[in-house]
C-alpha positions in Angstrom: 114.0 118.4 106.9 110.4 119.4 104.9 107.6 116.9 103.5 108.9 118.6 100.4 112.5 118.5 101.1 112.2 114.7 101.7 110.7 114.0 98.2 113.1 115.8 96.4 116.3 114.1 98.2 114.5 110.9 97.8 114.6 111.3 94.2 117.9 112.2 94.2 118.5 109.2 95.6 116.3 107.5 93.6 118.0 108.2 90.5 115.8 110.8 89.0 115.8 114.0 91.1 116.2 116.6 88.4 116.2 120.6 88.9 114.7 122.6 86.1 112.8 125.4 85.0 110.5 125.3 82.1 112.2 126.8 79.0 110.6 128.4 76.3 112.3 126.4 73.5 110.3 124.2 71.2 109.6 120.8 72.4 112.4 118.4 70.6 110.6 115.0 71.6 107.1 114.5 71.4 105.2 110.6 70.6 105.5 109.0 67.4 102.1 110.3 65.1 102.7 107.4 62.9 99.1 105.3 62.4 98.5 102.6 65.0 96.5 99.9 64.6 94.4 99.3 68.1 94.8 95.6 68.8 92.1 93.4 69.7 90.8 92.4 72.9 92.4 88.3 72.5 95.7 90.0 71.2 95.8 92.9 74.2 95.7 89.8 76.3 97.7 87.9 75.0 100.3 90.9 74.8 100.0 91.3 78.7 100.6 87.6 79.4 104.1 88.1 77.0 105.0 90.9 78.8 104.2 89.6 82.2 106.6 86.6 81.1 109.4 88.9 80.4 109.5 90.3 84.0 109.0 87.5 86.1 109.5 88.4 90.4 112.1 87.8 91.8 113.4 86.9 95.9 116.0 89.9 95.5 117.5 92.4 92.7 121.0 94.2 93.4 122.5 96.5 91.1 125.3 99.3 91.1 124.9 102.2 88.9 126.7 105.6 88.0 124.6 108.7 87.3 126.4 111.5 85.0 124.2 114.1 83.5 123.4 118.0 83.3 120.7 120.1 84.7 120.2 123.8 85.0 124.2 123.7 83.2 125.2 122.2 86.5 127.4 118.7 85.6 126.0 115.8 87.9 128.2 112.7 88.6 127.1 110.3 91.5 128.2 106.0 92.0 125.2 104.7 94.3 123.5 101.1 94.6 120.1 99.9 94.2 118.5 96.5 96.3 114.9 95.4 96.1 113.2 92.4 97.3 109.4 91.5 98.0 108.2 95.5 99.3 111.2 96.9 99.5 113.8 99.2 97.5 116.5 100.4 99.1 119.1 103.2 97.3 122.5 104.6 98.3 124.0 107.0 96.8 127.4 108.3 97.0 129.8 110.9 96.5 131.9 110.0 92.7 135.2 110.8 93.9 135.4 109.8 97.9 132.7 107.6 97.7 131.3 108.3 100.7 128.2 108.2 101.3 125.3 111.2 100.5 122.1 109.8 100.7 120.0 106.4 102.0 116.5 106.0 100.9 114.5 102.7 101.9 110.8 102.2 100.6 109.0 99.8 102.4 105.6 98.2 102.5 104.4 100.8 105.5 107.1 103.2 106.0 109.5 105.4 103.8 112.9 106.1 105.6 115.3 109.1 104.4 118.7 109.3 105.6 121.1 112.7 104.9 124.6 111.3 105.9 126.1 114.7 105.2 124.1 116.2 107.5 123.2 113.5 109.8 119.2 113.6 109.7 116.7 111.1 109.2 113.0 111.4 108.1 110.5 108.4 108.6 107.1 108.6 107.4 104.3 106.6 106.4 104.7 105.2 102.7 100.7 106.0 101.7 102.3 109.9 102.4 105.0 109.0 100.2 103.0 108.9 96.5 104.6 111.5 94.4 108.5 112.5 93.7 110.1 115.3 92.0 111.1 115.5 88.6 112.6 118.5 86.9 111.0 120.5 89.6 107.4 119.2 88.7 105.6 116.4 91.0 105.1 112.8 89.1 103.3 109.9 90.5 105.9 107.2 92.2 103.2 104.3 91.2 105.0 105.1 87.5 108.2 105.3 88.0 109.0 103.3 91.1 108.6 99.7 89.2 111.0 100.9 86.6 113.7 100.8 89.1 112.8 97.3 90.8 112.8 95.3 87.2 109.2 95.8 86.7 106.3 97.6 84.5 104.3 100.6 85.6 100.9 99.5 86.7 99.5 101.2 83.5 100.8 98.6 80.8 98.4 96.1 82.1 96.1 98.4 83.1 92.3 97.8 81.7 92.1 101.5 81.0 94.9 101.6 78.7 94.8 101.3 75.3 96.7 99.0 73.0 97.8 99.7 69.6 100.8 98.2 67.0 102.6 100.8 65.2 103.8 101.0 61.7 107.2 100.0 63.1 106.0 96.9 65.0 106.1 98.4 68.5 103.5 97.2 70.7 101.9 101.1 71.8 100.2 100.9 75.5 98.4 104.5 76.4 97.6 105.5 79.6 95.1 108.4 80.3 94.0 109.5 84.1 93.0 113.0 85.3 96.8 113.7 86.4 99.3 112.6 83.2 99.3 110.7 80.0 101.7 107.9 78.7 102.6 106.6 75.6 104.7 103.2 76.3 106.4 101.6 73.5 107.2 98.0 73.4 109.6 95.7 71.3 109.6 92.0 71.9 107.2 92.4 74.5 110.0 94.6 76.2 109.7 98.3 77.4 112.1 100.5 75.2 110.3 103.8 75.2 108.3 105.8 77.9 106.7 109.5 77.1 105.1 110.7 79.8 103.4 114.1 79.6 102.0 116.0 83.0 98.7 117.2 82.3 98.5 120.2 83.9 101.6 122.2 82.4 101.8 120.1 79.2 105.6 119.1 80.0 106.8 116.1 78.7 109.5 113.6 80.1 111.3 111.1 77.5 112.5 108.0 78.4 115.1 105.4 76.8 115.6 102.0 78.1 119.0 100.6 76.8 119.4 97.0 76.0 118.7 94.4 78.9 120.9 92.2 81.2 121.3 88.4 80.2 120.3 87.4 84.0 116.8 89.8 83.7 115.0 92.1 81.3 116.5 94.8 83.2 118.2 98.0 81.4 121.6 98.2 81.3 121.4 102.1 80.8 118.6 104.5 81.3 118.5 108.0 79.5 116.0 110.6 80.7 115.6 113.7 78.7 113.3 117.3 79.5 111.5 118.1 76.4 111.8 121.9 76.8 115.2 121.9 77.9 118.8 120.3 77.5 118.7 118.7 81.0 119.2 115.4 81.2 120.7 112.2 83.0 121.7 108.6 82.0 122.3 105.8 84.5 123.9 103.0 83.3 123.7 99.8 85.8 126.2 97.1 86.0 127.3 93.8 88.2 123.1 93.0 88.5 122.6 89.9 90.8 119.4 88.3 90.9 118.1 85.2 92.9 115.3 83.2 92.2 112.1 82.8 94.1 
């Protein structure tokens, strides 16, 4: 299996594989353009501390999920399991009808291992080479999406290069800006609720909607992802969250 195929299959296992060509429709979702007042350095630092307290570390996390949606007019329906501990993230994707294993993805500190159960093939590559994932047929930095699956915030949410502002709706808007992408993250009560992600080269926008958290952990019970220029979307419904504290 080629490296490109590994990344595509791994993202499917990682809940985010979507295949779509860029349509010609008008963008349906764009970041809100209402007035936002920039936070002072002190308020920004306090916000970072508050959000950090909402997403504490843990010894281990386990959760089951279903993935449903539509991509290129094709219905998607999978069952899966996700577990995380330390530097490791493991995701297993199963057929929703027979519950037979399809793909297993293991991201470790040093290596990434992907097993395609249907074809009985296993691929192993250095963690340093696994930096991009394929989403809607495009490549995006793994550093932005992987923390969401672990139950944490993207590093951009507390990066010194990010900007912090308060919207007229009372949300805190964190904007990330680098050479390859823009990200607008909306927080309510120090919890991440929505993300707009824009690829600078292609101008494509992905919108993430995070549902209400579990009582045991600030981990969304639902995660919906939409492509801004197509009708493609997926919804992940998480259940049976188990947390082992440090």
